[in-house]
C-alpha positions as CSV (number, residue, x, y, z in Angstrom):
1,X,-0.2,0.0,-0.2
2,X,2.6,2.3,0.7
3,X,4.6,1.8,-2.8
4,X,1.7,2.0,-4.2
5,X,0.7,6.0,-2.5
6,X,4.4,7.0,-3.0
7,X,4.5,5.9,-6.7
8,X,0.7,8.1,-6.9
9,X,2.6,11.2,-5.3
10,X,5.8,11.6,-7.4
11,X,3.6,11.3,-10.3
12,X,1.0,14.0,-9.0
13,X,4.8,15.7,-8.1
14,X,5.6,15.1,-12.0
15,X,2.5,16.5,-13.7
16,X,2.5,19.6,-11.8
17,X,6.4,20.4,-12.3
18,X,5.0,20.5,-16.2
19,X,2.1,22.5,-15.4
20,X,4.7,25.2,-13.3
21,X,7.2,24.7,-16.7
22,X,4.5,25.1,-18.9
23,X,2.9,28.3,-16.9
24,X,6.9,30.0,-16.4
25,X,6.9,29.3,-20.7
26,X,3.9,30.9,-21.6
27,X,4.7,33.8,-19.1
28,X,8.2,34.5,-20.9
29,X,6.5,34.6,-24.9
30,X,3.8,37.1,-23.4
31,X,-0.2,36.0,-23.5
32,X,-1.1,38.4,-24.9
33,X,1.0,37.2,-28.0
34,X,-0.6,34.0,-28.0
35,X,-4.2,35.4,-27.4
36,X,-3.5,37.6,-30.5
37,X,-1.9,34.0,-32.6
38,X,-4.6,31.9,-32.0
39,X,-7.7,34.5,-32.3
40,X,-6.2,34.8,-36.4
41,X,-6.3,30.9,-36.3
42,X,-9.4,31.1,-35.5
43,X,-10.4,33.2,-37.8
44,X,-8.7,31.0,-40.0
45,X,-10.7,27.7,-39.2
46,X,-13.9,30.0,-39.5
47,X,-13.7,29.7,-43.4
48,X,-13.9,25.7,-43.7
49,X,-15.9,25.2,-40.3
50,X,-18.6,27.2,-40.6
51,X,-18.7,28.9,-44.7
52,X,-18.4,25.9,-46.4
53,X,-20.9,23.3,-44.4
54,X,-23.0,26.7,-45.0
55,X,-22.7,26.8,-48.4
56,X,-23.2,23.1,-48.8
57,X,-26.4,23.7,-47.0
58,X,-27.7,26.3,-49.3
59,X,-27.0,24.2,-52.2
60,X,-28.8,20.9,-51.0
61,X,-32.0,23.1,-49.6
62,X,-32.1,25.1,-53.0
63,X,-31.9,28.3,-51.0
64,X,-34.9,27.2,-49.2
65,X,-37.1,28.5,-52.3
66,X,-40.9,26.5,-53.2
């Protein structure tokens, strides 16, 4: 029982250390810079994710005209 508890504790400690390193890296690069880059990537993803299915839906339903 003692070995399982120490193994879990060391794993938690390792994960916490990795999270701290990632957080430090984000702080070094600048959070606003990363957010700006993420927004630009999301804007480019909007074209295939939103526009293309919308155009396909319009073509299939024939612009909802009867």
